[in-house]
All heavy atoms as a GROMACS GRO file, in nm:
protein
  520
    1ASP      N    1   7.734  11.870  11.036
    1ASP     CA    2   7.604  11.820  10.998
    1ASP      C    3   7.523  11.925  10.922
    1ASP      O    4   7.438  11.890  10.842
    1ASP     CB    5   7.528  11.772  11.122
    1ASP     CG    6   7.589  11.644  11.178
    1ASP    OD1    7   7.668  11.580  11.109
    1ASP    OD2    8   7.555  11.609  11.292
    2ASP      N    9   7.548  12.052  10.950
    2ASP     CA   10   7.481  12.157  10.876
    2ASP      C   11   7.515  12.150  10.728
    2ASP      O   12   7.432  12.179  10.643
    2ASP     CB   13   7.516  12.296  10.931
    2ASP     CG   14   7.449  12.325  11.064
    2ASP    OD1   15   7.356  12.251  11.101
    2ASP    OD2   16   7.488  12.422  11.131
    3THR      N   17   7.638  12.109  10.698
    3THR     CA   18   7.679  12.094  10.559
    3THR      C   19   7.593  11.989  10.489
    3THR      O   20   7.548  12.011  10.377
    3THR     CB   21   7.828  12.051  10.551
    3THR    OG1   22   7.907  12.148  10.618
    3THR    CG2   23   7.874  12.038  10.408
    4ILE      N   24   7.568  11.879  10.557
    4ILE     CA   25   7.486  11.772  10.499
    4ILE      C   26   7.344  11.822  10.478
    4ILE      O   27   7.285  11.800  10.372
    4ILE     CB   28   7.484  11.647  10.590
    4ILE    CG1   29   7.624  11.586  10.598
    4ILE    CG2   30   7.384  11.544  10.538
    4ILE    CD1   31   7.637  11.473  10.700
    5LEU      N   32   7.288  11.892  10.575
    5LEU     CA   33   7.152  11.941  10.563
    5LEU      C   34   7.138  12.042  10.449
    5LEU      O   35   7.042  12.038  10.373
    5LEU     CB   36   7.105  12.002  10.696
    5LEU     CG   37   7.099  11.904  10.813
    5LEU    CD1   38   7.060  11.977  10.941
    5LEU    CD2   39   7.003  11.790  10.785
    6GLU      N   40   7.235  12.132  10.436
    6GLU     CA   41   7.234  12.227  10.325
    6GLU      C   42   7.240  12.154  10.191
    6GLU      O   43   7.169  12.185  10.098
    6GLU     CB   44   7.354  12.323  10.335
    6GLU     CG   45   7.334  12.438  10.426
    6GLU     CD   46   7.240  12.543  10.370
    6GLU    OE1   47   7.236  12.566  10.248
    6GLU    OE2   48   7.167  12.602  10.452
    7PHE      N   49   7.329  12.055  10.183
    7PHE     CA   50   7.353  11.980  10.061
    7PHE      C   51   7.231  11.898  10.019
    7PHE      O   52   7.206  11.877   9.902
    7PHE     CB   53   7.474  11.889  10.082
    7PHE     CG   54   7.520  11.814   9.961
    7PHE    CD1   55   7.562  11.880   9.847
    7PHE    CD2   56   7.524  11.676   9.962
    7PHE    CE1   57   7.607  11.811   9.736
    7PHE    CE2   58   7.568  11.604   9.851
    7PHE     CZ   59   7.610  11.673   9.738
    8CYS      N   60   7.153  11.852  10.117
    8CYS     CA   61   7.041  11.761  10.090
    8CYS      C   62   6.907  11.833  10.072
    8CYS      O   63   6.802  11.774  10.092
    8CYS     CB   64   7.030  11.656  10.200
    8CYS     SG   65   7.167  11.539  10.196
    9LYS      N   66   6.911  11.958  10.031
    9LYS     CA   67   6.785  12.027  10.001
    9LYS      C   68   6.717  11.959   9.883
    9LYS      O   69   6.596  11.958   9.872
    9LYS     CB   70   6.810  12.175   9.972
    9LYS     CG   71   6.841  12.252  10.099
    9LYS     CD   72   6.855  12.399  10.073
    9LYS     CE   73   6.878  12.472  10.205
    9LYS     NZ   74   6.895  12.614  10.187
   10THR      N   75   6.797  11.903   9.794
   10THR     CA   76   6.747  11.813   9.691
   10THR      C   77   6.799  11.675   9.726
   10THR      O   78   6.909  11.664   9.783
   10THR     CB   79   6.794  11.855   9.550
   10THR    OG1   80   6.936  11.856   9.547
   10THR    CG2   81   6.741  11.992   9.512
   11PRO      N   82   6.725  11.568   9.698
   11PRO     CA   83   6.767  11.434   9.739
   11PRO      C   84   6.906  11.397   9.688
   11PRO      O   85   6.940  11.420   9.571
   11PRO     CB   86   6.661  11.344   9.676
   11PRO     CG   87   6.541  11.432   9.663
   11PRO     CD   88   6.596  11.568   9.631
   12LYS      N   89   6.986  11.341   9.779
   12LYS     CA   90   7.123  11.298   9.746
   12LYS      C   91   7.145  11.156   9.795
   12LYS      O   92   7.092  11.115   9.897
   12LYS     CB   93   7.226  11.388   9.815
   12LYS     CG   94   7.212  11.535   9.784
   12LYS     CD   95   7.252  11.566   9.644
   12LYS     CE   96   7.252  11.717   9.625
   12LYS     NZ   97   7.219  11.762   9.496
   13SER      N   98   7.230  11.082   9.724
   13SER     CA   99   7.264  10.946   9.764
   13SER      C  100   7.369  10.948   9.874
   13SER      O  101   7.435  11.050   9.897
   13SER     CB  102   7.319  10.869   9.644
   13SER     OG  103   7.446  10.920   9.608
   14LEU      N  104   7.386  10.834   9.942
   14LEU     CA  105   7.488  10.823  10.045
   14LEU      C  106   7.626  10.854   9.988
   14LEU      O  107   7.706  10.924  10.050
   14LEU     CB  108   7.486  10.683  10.107
   14LEU     CG  109   7.592  10.655  10.213
   14LEU    CD1  110   7.578  10.750  10.332
   14LEU    CD2  111   7.585  10.511  10.260
   15GLN      N  112   7.653  10.804   9.868
   15GLN     CA  113   7.783  10.828   9.805
   15GLN      C  114   7.806  10.977   9.780
   15GLN      O  115   7.916  11.028   9.801
   15GLN     CB  116   7.794  10.750   9.674
   15GLN     CG  117   7.802  10.600   9.691
   15GLN     CD  118   7.666  10.536   9.717
   15GLN    OE1  119   7.561  10.595   9.697
   15GLN    NE2  120   7.666  10.412   9.763
   16GLU      N  121   7.703  11.048   9.736
   16GLU     CA  122   7.717  11.192   9.711
   16GLU      C  123   7.742  11.268   9.842
   16GLU      O  124   7.825  11.358   9.847
   16GLU     CB  125   7.589  11.246   9.646
   16GLU     CG  126   7.570  11.201   9.503
   16GLU     CD  127   7.434  11.240   9.446
   16GLU    OE1  128   7.330  11.217   9.513
   16GLU    OE2  129   7.433  11.295   9.334
   17ILE      N  130   7.671  11.228   9.947
   17ILE     CA  131   7.689  11.293  10.077
   17ILE      C  132   7.830  11.268  10.130
   17ILE      O  133   7.897  11.360  10.177
   17ILE     CB  134   7.583  11.243  10.178
   17ILE    CG1  135   7.442  11.285  10.131
   17ILE    CG2  136   7.612  11.296  10.318
   17ILE    CD1  137   7.329  11.218  10.206
   18MET      N  138   7.876  11.144  10.120
   18MET     CA  139   8.010  11.110  10.168
   18MET      C  140   8.117  11.188  10.093
   18MET      O  141   8.214  11.236  10.152
   18MET     CB  142   8.033  10.960  10.157
   18MET     CG  143   7.956  10.881  10.260
   18MET     SD  144   7.970  10.702  10.243
   18MET     CE  145   8.146  10.678  10.246
   19ALA      N  146   8.101  11.201   9.962
   19ALA     CA  147   8.198  11.276   9.883
   19ALA      C  148   8.199  11.423   9.926
   19ALA      O  149   8.306  11.486   9.935
   19ALA     CB  150   8.166  11.264   9.735
   20LYS      N  151   8.083  11.477   9.953
   20LYS     CA  152   8.070  11.618   9.992
   20LYS      C  153   8.143  11.647  10.124
   20LYS      O  154   8.208  11.750  10.138
   20LYS     CB  155   7.923  11.655  10.003
   20LYS     CG  156   7.895  11.795  10.048
   20LYS     CD  157   7.930  11.895   9.942
   20LYS     CE  158   7.888  12.035   9.986
   20LYS     NZ  159   7.929  12.134   9.889
   21ILE      N  160   8.131  11.555  10.220
   21ILE     CA  161   8.192  11.580  10.351
   21ILE      C  162   8.329  11.514  10.366
   21ILE      O  163   8.390  11.523  10.472
   21ILE     CB  164   8.098  11.540  10.467
   21ILE    CG1  165   8.063  11.392  10.464
   21ILE    CG2  166   7.973  11.626  10.466
   21ILE    CD1  167   7.980  11.345  10.584
   22GLY      N  168   8.376  11.448  10.261
   22GLY     CA  169   8.511  11.394  10.261
   22GLY      C  170   8.531  11.263  10.334
   22GLY      O  171   8.639  11.237  10.385
   23LEU      N  172   8.426  11.180  10.342
   23LEU     CA  173   8.440  11.049  10.405
   23LEU      C  174   8.461  10.942  10.299
   23LEU      O  175   8.404  10.949  10.191
   23LEU     CB  176   8.314  11.015  10.487
   23LEU     CG  177   8.288  11.101  10.609
   23LEU    CD1  178   8.157  11.060  10.674
   23LEU    CD2  179   8.401  11.089  10.708
   24ARG      N  180   8.540  10.841  10.335
   24ARG     CA  181   8.565  10.732  10.241
   24ARG      C  182   8.500  10.601  10.285
   24ARG      O  183   8.463  10.520  10.202
   24ARG     CB  184   8.715  10.710  10.224
   24ARG     CG  185   8.782  10.827  10.156
   24ARG     CD  186   8.931  10.801  10.143
   24ARG     NE  187   8.999  10.919  10.095
   24ARG     CZ  188   9.042  10.934   9.972
   24ARG    NH1  189   9.023  10.840   9.883
   24ARG    NH2  190   9.104  11.044   9.936
   25LYS      N  191   8.490  10.579  10.415
   25LYS     CA  192   8.434  10.453  10.464
   25LYS      C  193   8.282  10.463  10.477
   25LYS      O  194   8.231  10.553  10.543
   25LYS     CB  195   8.495  10.416  10.600
   25LYS     CG  196   8.640  10.378  10.588
   25LYS     CD  197   8.688  10.312  10.714
   25LYS     CE  198   8.831  10.264  10.694
   25LYS     NZ  199   8.874  10.180  10.803
   26ARG      N  200   8.214  10.368  10.417
   26ARG     CA  201   8.068  10.367  10.416
   26ARG      C  202   8.010  10.369  10.558
   26ARG      O  203   7.911  10.436  10.585
   26ARG     CB  204   8.018  10.245  10.340
   26ARG     CG  205   7.869  10.239  10.325
   26ARG     CD  206   7.829  10.118  10.240
   26ARG     NE  207   7.687  10.112  10.224
   26ARG     CZ  208   7.619  10.172  10.128
   26ARG    NH1  209   7.683  10.242  10.036
   26ARG    NH2  210   7.489  10.163  10.120
   27ASP      N  211   8.074  10.296  10.651
   27ASP     CA  212   8.025  10.290  10.789
   27ASP      C  213   8.019  10.430  10.853
   27ASP      O  214   7.925  10.461  10.925
   27ASP     CB  215   8.114  10.201  10.875
   27ASP     CG  216   8.109  10.056  10.832
   27ASP    OD1  217   8.018  10.019  10.755
   27ASP    OD2  218   8.196   9.979  10.875
   28HIS      N  219   8.119  10.512  10.825
   28HIS     CA  220   8.122  10.646  10.882
   28HIS      C  221   8.011  10.732  10.824
   28HIS      O  222   7.945  10.807  10.897
   28HIS     CB  223   8.258  10.713  10.858
   28HIS     CG  224   8.370  10.642  10.925
   28HIS    ND1  225   8.500  10.657  10.885
   28HIS    CD2  226   8.373  10.554  11.028
   28HIS    CE1  227   8.578  10.582  10.962
   28HIS    NE2  228   8.503  10.519  11.049
   29GLY      N  229   7.988  10.721  10.695
   29GLY     CA  230   7.880  10.797  10.630
   29GLY      C  231   7.745  10.754  10.681
   29GLY      O  232   7.658  10.837  10.709
   30THR      N  233   7.726  10.623  10.696
   30THR     CA  234   7.599  10.570  10.745
   30THR      C  235   7.572  10.619  10.887
   30THR      O  236   7.458  10.652  10.920
   30THR     CB  237   7.602  10.415  10.741
   30THR    OG1  238   7.632  10.374  10.607
   30THR    CG2  239   7.469  10.357  10.782
   31ALA      N  240   7.674  10.627  10.969
   31ALA     CA  241   7.656  10.674  11.107
   31ALA      C  242   7.607  10.819  11.109
   31ALA      O  243   7.516  10.852  11.186
   31ALA     CB  244   7.788  10.662  11.184
   32HIS      N  245   7.663  10.903  11.024
   32HIS     CA  246   7.619  11.043  11.016
   32HIS      C  247   7.472  11.050  10.972
   32HIS      O  248   7.393  11.124  11.031
   32HIS     CB  249   7.704  11.122  10.915
   32HIS     CG  250   7.835  11.166  10.968
   32HIS    ND1  251   7.850  11.271  11.056
   32HIS    CD2  252   7.960  11.119  10.945
   32HIS    CE1  253   7.977  11.287  11.084
   32HIS    NE2  254   8.046  11.195  11.018
   33ILE      N  255   7.438  10.973  10.870
   33ILE     CA  256   7.302  10.974  10.817
   33ILE      C  257   7.202  10.925  10.922
   33ILE      O  258   7.098  10.987  10.944
   33ILE     CB  259   7.292  10.886  10.690
   33ILE    CG1  260   7.384  10.940  10.580
   33ILE    CG2  261   7.149  10.875  10.641
   33ILE    CD1  262   7.354  11.077  10.531
   34LYS      N  263   7.234  10.814  10.988
   34LYS     CA  264   7.144  10.759  11.089
   34LYS      C  265   7.118  10.859  11.202
   34LYS      O  266   7.006  10.872  11.249
   34LYS     CB  267   7.199  10.628  11.146
   34LYS     CG  268   7.181  10.510  11.055
   34LYS     CD  269   7.229  10.382  11.121
   34LYS     CE  270   7.208  10.263  11.030
   34LYS     NZ  271   7.255  10.138  11.090
   35ALA      N  272   7.222  10.927  11.245
   35ALA     CA  273   7.207  11.025  11.352
   35ALA      C  274   7.112  11.138  11.310
   35ALA      O  275   7.027  11.181  11.388
   35ALA     CB  276   7.343  11.082  11.391
   36LEU      N  277   7.125  11.183  11.186
   36LEU     CA  278   7.039  11.291  11.138
   36LEU      C  279   6.894  11.243  11.119
   36LEU      O  280   6.800  11.318  11.146
   36LEU     CB  281   7.093  11.348  11.006
   36LEU     CG  282   7.223  11.427  11.021
   36LEU    CD1  283   7.282  11.458  10.884
   36LEU    CD2  284   7.200  11.555  11.100
   37ILE      N  285   6.877  11.119  11.076
   37ILE     CA  286   6.742  11.063  11.061
   37ILE      C  287   6.676  11.050  11.198
   37ILE      O  288   6.560  11.088  11.217
   37ILE     CB  289   6.745  10.928  10.987
   37ILE    CG1  290   6.782  10.950  10.840
   37ILE    CG2  291   6.611  10.857  10.997
   37ILE    CD1  292   6.808  10.823  10.762
   38GLN      N  293   6.750  10.998  11.296
   38GLN     CA  294   6.695  10.982  11.432
   38GLN      C  295   6.660  11.116  11.494
   38GLN      O  296   6.566  11.126  11.572
   38GLN     CB  297   6.793  10.904  11.520
   38GLN     CG  298   6.800  10.759  11.482
   38GLN     CD  299   6.906  10.682  11.561
   38GLN    OE1  300   6.990  10.740  11.627
   38GLN    NE2  301   6.901  10.550  11.550
   39ALA      N  302   6.732  11.220  11.459
   39ALA     CA  303   6.705  11.354  11.511
   39ALA      C  304   6.588  11.420  11.437
   39ALA      O  305   6.543  11.528  11.474
   39ALA     CB  306   6.830  11.441  11.500
   40GLY      N  307   6.542  11.356  11.328
   40GLY     CA  308   6.430  11.410  11.252
   40GLY      C  309   6.470  11.522  11.156
   40GLY      O  310   6.386  11.598  11.109
   41LEU      N  311   6.599  11.531  11.125
   41LEU     CA  312   6.648  11.638  11.038
   41LEU      C  313   6.665  11.594  10.894
   41LEU      O  314   6.669  11.678  10.803
   41LEU     CB  315   6.782  11.690  11.092
   41LEU     CG  316   6.779  11.741  11.236
   41LEU    CD1  317   6.919  11.780  11.281
   41LEU    CD2  318   6.682  11.856  11.252
   42LEU      N  319   6.673  11.463  10.871
   42LEU     CA  320   6.694  11.408  10.738
   42LEU      C  321   6.599  11.289  10.723
   42LEU      O  322   6.569  11.222  10.821
   42LEU     CB  323   6.839  11.360  10.726
   42LEU     CG  324   6.902  11.348  10.589
   42LEU    CD1  325   6.910  11.483  10.520
   42LEU    CD2  326   7.040  11.288  10.599
   43ALA      N  327   6.551  11.266  10.600
   43ALA     CA  328   6.458  11.155  10.577
   43ALA      C  329   6.498  11.079  10.451
   43ALA      O  330   6.543  11.138  10.354
   43ALA     CB  331   6.316  11.209  10.561
   44PRO      N  332   6.481  10.947  10.452
   44PRO     CA  333   6.507  10.868  10.332
   44PRO      C  334   6.393  10.888  10.232
   44PRO      O  335   6.278  10.907  10.272
   44PRO     CB  336   6.510  10.724  10.383
   44PRO     CG  337   6.429  10.726  10.508
   44PRO     CD  338   6.443  10.863  10.566
   45THR      N  339   6.424  10.884  10.104
   45THR     CA  340   6.320  10.901  10.002
   45THR      C  341   6.242  10.773   9.980
   45THR      O  342   6.132  10.777   9.928
   45THR     CB  343   6.380  10.948   9.868
   45THR    OG1  344   6.480  10.855   9.827
   45THR    CG2  345   6.440  11.087   9.881
   46ILE      N  346   6.298  10.657  10.019
   46ILE     CA  347   6.229  10.529  10.008
   46ILE      C  348   6.228  10.466  10.148
   46ILE      O  349   6.305  10.374  10.176
   46ILE     CB  350   6.299  10.435   9.906
   46ILE    CG1  351   6.328  10.506   9.776
   46ILE    CG2  352   6.214  10.310   9.881
   46ILE    CD1  353   6.415  10.427   9.679
   47PRO      N  354   6.142  10.515  10.237
   47PRO     CA  355   6.146  10.466  10.376
   47PRO      C  356   6.112  10.317  10.391
   47PRO      O  357   6.159  10.253  10.485
   47PRO     CB  358   6.042  10.553  10.448
   47PRO     CG  359   5.962  10.617  10.342
   47PRO     CD  360   6.043  10.618  10.217
   48ASP      N  361   6.035  10.260  10.299
   48ASP     CA  362   5.999  10.119  10.307
   48ASP      C  363   6.116  10.026  10.274
   48ASP      O  364   6.113   9.908  10.308
   48ASP     CB  365   5.883  10.088  10.213
   48ASP     CG  366   5.756  10.162  10.250
   48ASP    OD1  367   5.746  10.210  10.366
   48ASP    OD2  368   5.668  10.175  10.165
   49LYS      N  369   6.217  10.079  10.205
   49LYS     CA  370   6.332   9.999  10.165
   49LYS      C  371   6.461  10.074  10.200
   49LYS      O  372   6.527  10.130  10.113
   49LYS     CB  373   6.327   9.971  10.015
   49LYS     CG  374   6.208   9.888   9.974
   49LYS     CD  375   6.211   9.859   9.825
   49LYS     CE  376   6.091   9.775   9.786
   49LYS     NZ  377   6.090   9.747   9.643
   50PRO      N  378   6.498  10.074  10.327
   50PRO     CA  379   6.614  10.154  10.369
   50PRO      C  380   6.746  10.113  10.304
   50PRO      O  381   6.837  10.194  10.295
   50PRO     CB  382   6.619  10.135  10.520
   50PRO     CG  383   6.535  10.017  10.548
   50PRO     CD  384   6.436  10.005  10.437
   51ARG      N  385   6.756   9.990  10.256
   51ARG     CA  386   6.882   9.944  10.196
   51ARG      C  387   6.878   9.945  10.043
   51ARG      O  388   6.968   9.891   9.978
   51ARG     CB  389   6.916   9.805  10.248
   51ARG     CG  390   6.939   9.806  10.401
   51ARG     CD  391   6.975   9.671  10.456
   51ARG     NE  392   7.095   9.616  10.399
   51ARG     CZ  393   7.219   9.639  10.442
   51ARG    NH1  394   7.237   9.716  10.545
   51ARG    NH2  395   7.322   9.583  10.384
   52SER      N  396   6.778  10.008   9.985
   52SER     CA  397   6.766  10.014   9.840
   52SER      C  398   6.886  10.084   9.778
   52SER      O  399   6.935  10.184   9.832
   52SER     CB  400   6.639  10.089   9.801
   52SER     OG  401   6.637  10.114   9.662
   53ARG      N  402   6.932  10.035   9.665
   53ARG     CA  403   7.045  10.101   9.598
   53ARG      C  404   7.004  10.235   9.538
   53ARG      O  405   7.087  10.316   9.501
   53ARG     CB  406   7.106  10.010   9.492
   53ARG     CG  407   7.014   9.976   9.377
   53ARG     CD  408   7.081   9.875   9.283
   53ARG     NE  409   6.992   9.837   9.178
   53ARG     CZ  410   6.988   9.896   9.058
   53ARG    NH1  411   7.070   9.994   9.032
   53ARG    NH2  412   6.903   9.856   8.966
   54ARG      N  413   6.874  10.258   9.530
   54ARG     CA  414   6.823  10.385   9.478
   54ARG      C  415   6.789  10.484   9.590
   54ARG      O  416   6.736  10.592   9.564
   54ARG     CB  417   6.698  10.360   9.394
   54ARG     CG  418   6.728  10.285   9.266
   54ARG     CD  419   6.606  10.280   9.176
   54ARG     NE  420   6.638  10.215   9.051
   54ARG     CZ  421   6.615  10.087   9.026
   54ARG    NH1  422   6.558  10.010   9.117
   54ARG    NH2  423   6.646  10.036   8.910
   55GLN      N  424   6.821  10.446   9.714
   55GLN     CA  425   6.789  10.529   9.829
   55GLN      C  426   6.861  10.663   9.822
   55GLN      O  427   6.978  10.670   9.788
   55GLN     CB  428   6.830  10.457   9.958
   55GLN     CG  429   6.791  10.528  10.084
   55GLN     CD  430   6.642  10.532  10.104
   55GLN    OE1  431   6.577  10.628  10.065
   55GLN    NE2  432   6.586  10.425  10.158
   56LYS      N  433   6.787  10.768   9.853
   56LYS     CA  434   6.845  10.902   9.863
   56LYS      C  435   6.793  10.963   9.992
   56LYS      O  436   6.699  10.912  10.053
   56LYS     CB  437   6.809  10.986   9.742
   56LYS     CG  438   6.873  10.932   9.616
   56LYS     CD  439   6.865  11.028   9.503
   56LYS     CE  440   6.938  10.968   9.383
   56LYS     NZ  441   6.965  11.064   9.281
   57TYR      N  442   6.854  11.072  10.031
   57TYR     CA  443   6.817  11.137  10.155
   57TYR      C  444   6.789  11.284  10.128
   57TYR      O  445   6.856  11.348  10.048
   57TYR     CB  446   6.930  11.123  10.258
   57TYR     CG  447   6.961  10.978  10.285
   57TYR    CD1  448   7.058  10.911  10.211
   57TYR    CD2  449   6.890  10.906  10.380
   57TYR    CE1  450   7.082  10.775  10.232
   57TYR    CE2  451   6.914  10.771  10.402
   57TYR     CZ  452   7.009  10.708  10.327
   57TYR     OH  453   7.034  10.574  10.348
   58VAL      N  454   6.686  11.336  10.197
   58VAL     CA  455   6.646  11.475  10.178
   58VAL      C  456   6.621  11.538  10.314
   58VAL      O  457   6.577  11.471  10.408
   58VAL     CB  458   6.522  11.484  10.085
   58VAL    CG1  459   6.400  11.424  10.149
   58VAL    CG2  460   6.497  11.627  10.040
   59VAL      N  461   6.648  11.668  10.324
   59VAL     CA  462   6.628  11.739  10.449
   59VAL      C  463   6.478  11.750  10.479
   59VAL      O  464   6.397  11.765  10.389
   59VAL     CB  465   6.697  11.878  10.444
   59VAL    CG1  466   6.626  11.973  10.351
   59VAL    CG2  467   6.710  11.937  10.581
   60THR      N  468   6.444  11.739  10.606
   60THR     CA  469   6.304  11.753  10.649
   60THR      C  470   6.276  11.901  10.678
   60THR      O  471   6.368  11.984  10.679
   60THR     CB  472   6.275  11.672  10.778
   60THR    OG1  473   6.357  11.727  10.882
   60THR    CG2  474   6.304  11.526  10.759
   61ALA      N  475   6.149  11.933  10.706
   61ALA     CA  476   6.114  12.071  10.741
   61ALA      C  477   6.188  12.114  10.867
   61ALA      O  478   6.240  12.227  10.875
   61ALA     CB  479   5.963  12.082  10.761
   62ALA      N  480   6.199  12.024  10.966
   62ALA     CA  481   6.271  12.055  11.089
   62ALA      C  482   6.419  12.077  11.060
   62ALA      O  483   6.483  12.166  11.118
   62ALA     CB  484   6.254  11.942  11.190
   63GLY      N  485   6.475  11.997  10.969
   63GLY     CA  486   6.615  12.014  10.932
   63GLY      C  487   6.639  12.145  10.862
   63GLY      O  488   6.742  12.212  10.885
   64ALA      N  489   6.547  12.185  10.776
   64ALA     CA  490   6.560  12.312  10.704
   64ALA      C  491   6.556  12.429  10.802
   64ALA      O  492   6.630  12.526  10.787
   64ALA     CB  493   6.450  12.326  10.600
   65LYS      N  494   6.472  12.419  10.906
   65LYS     CA  495   6.464  12.526  11.006
   65LYS      C  496   6.592  12.535  11.088
   65LYS      O  497   6.634  12.643  11.125
   65LYS     CB  498   6.345  12.500  11.100
   65LYS     CG  499   6.212  12.529  11.038
   65LYS     CD  500   6.100  12.503  11.136
   65LYS     CE  501   5.965  12.520  11.070
   65LYS     NZ  502   5.855  12.485  11.161
   66SER      N  503   6.653  12.420  11.116
   66SER     CA  504   6.775  12.421  11.198
   66SER      C  505   6.894  12.482  11.125
   66SER      O  506   6.986  12.532  11.187
   66SER     CB  507   6.809  12.279  11.246
   66SER     OG  508   6.866  12.204  11.143
   67VAL      N  509   6.889  12.480  10.992
   67VAL     CA  510   6.997  12.535  10.912
   67VAL      C  511   6.977  12.686  10.890
   67VAL      O  512   7.071  12.761  10.884
   67VAL     CB  513   7.009  12.464  10.775
   67VAL    CG1  514   7.112  12.529  10.687
   67VAL    CG2  515   7.043  12.318  10.796
   68ALA      N  516   6.852  12.725  10.878
   68ALA     CA  517   6.819  12.865  10.846
   68ALA      C  518   6.860  12.963  10.953
   68ALA      O  519   6.892  12.938  11.060
   68ALA     CB  520   6.669  12.878  10.820
   0.00000   0.00000   0.00000
């Protein structure tokens, strides 16, 4: 998960995150993202539309501290 947080210092799409960590199935990538969002370490860039095709994810201040 630290890899995802480091990678998401700038907003990244689910597809970019999955490619970075070597996942192929969307369900597996979504599970990782949801866990990080629930922990407050990652945030969606379009919170009002979680299923938007333009959705990206960025590390939160708490996430940045946990990596540092």
